[in-house]
N, C-alpha and C positions, 0 to 999 in steps of 0.2 A: 341848393347847395350853400352851406355856411362857410365863411372864411374866418379863421382864427389866427391870431398872432400873439406872441409872447416873447419876452426876453429872458435870458439866463446869463450866467457868468462863467467863463472858462478860466481856470487857474493859469497864471503866467507860465509861458513856455510849453503849453500842452496842445498847441494847434496840430502838430503832426500826429500826435497820438489820438486826438479827437477825430481827425479825418480818417485815420487808419481803422479805428473801431467802427465808425459808421460805414466805411467802405466794406466792412466785413459783417454788416448787420445780420444778426441771427435770423435764419429763415422763419422760425416760429414766431419771432417778434414781428417780422414783416407781415406774415399771415394774420396775426392778431390785429394789427393796425388796419390792414385792408378790410378785414371782417367787421371791424368797428365803424367802417364808413370813411376812413381817412383815405381820400383818393390822391391827394398830393401833399407832400411834406417837404419843405425846404428849410434849411438852416444856413444863415449867413453869419460871418464873423466880422466884427469891427475890431481890427487888430490894435487900434489905438487905445481902446478901453477894455479889450477882451470880452466885450458884450456879444453874446450870441442872439441873433434875431431869428425866431422860428415862425413859419407861416404854414398853415394847413388849410386844405379844402376838405370839408367834412359833410357827409349826408347824415341826417339825423340830429339828435340833440347834443351828443357828446363830442369828444375829441381825444387825442392821446392822453391828455391830462386826467381823463376820467377812468383810465385803465389801471390805476395804481394798486388795486387790490389783487390783481392777477399775479400768479407766481412768476411768470416770465418777465413782467415789467419790474417786479421787485428785484429779481436777479440782475436785470439790466441796470437798474439804479445802483445796486451794490458794485457792479462792474465799472460804472462810470464815476463813482463817488470820489475816487482819488484825483480826478482831474477837473472837477467842477465844484462850484459853491453849492452845497447841499443842505437840506433840512436834516434833523436828527434821524428820520426814517430813511435816509439816503436819497429821497426824491430831490430832484434838482430844484433849487430856489427859482421859481418862475414868477414873472410879473406880467399879467395880462395887459395887452395893449388894445386901446379902443380904436376902431377904424373911423377915421375922420374924412377919408376921401377914397373913392373907388371909380375907376373908369373902365368900362367894358369895351 
């Protein structure tokens, strides 16, 4: 099992909307993530900086960031683009984080 972490940026004042949209995560997106080997996925918010910290446990080589060519992920990115810092293709700007400590 591989652990992945990355950070993203939430636009000011969008916390409630971000939570709402994720609480209503589309079933087809949930199935896609699970089918791709994402067994756990957590996102935390640092309200002081509006930085989102994402953590995933993944079996296999990829993670959610490798699903960007699928129609459902592109639709999700477009849906989220108004509340996050995004790239020109609507994908969220993500910065991978290196794991420097792990305790089991």
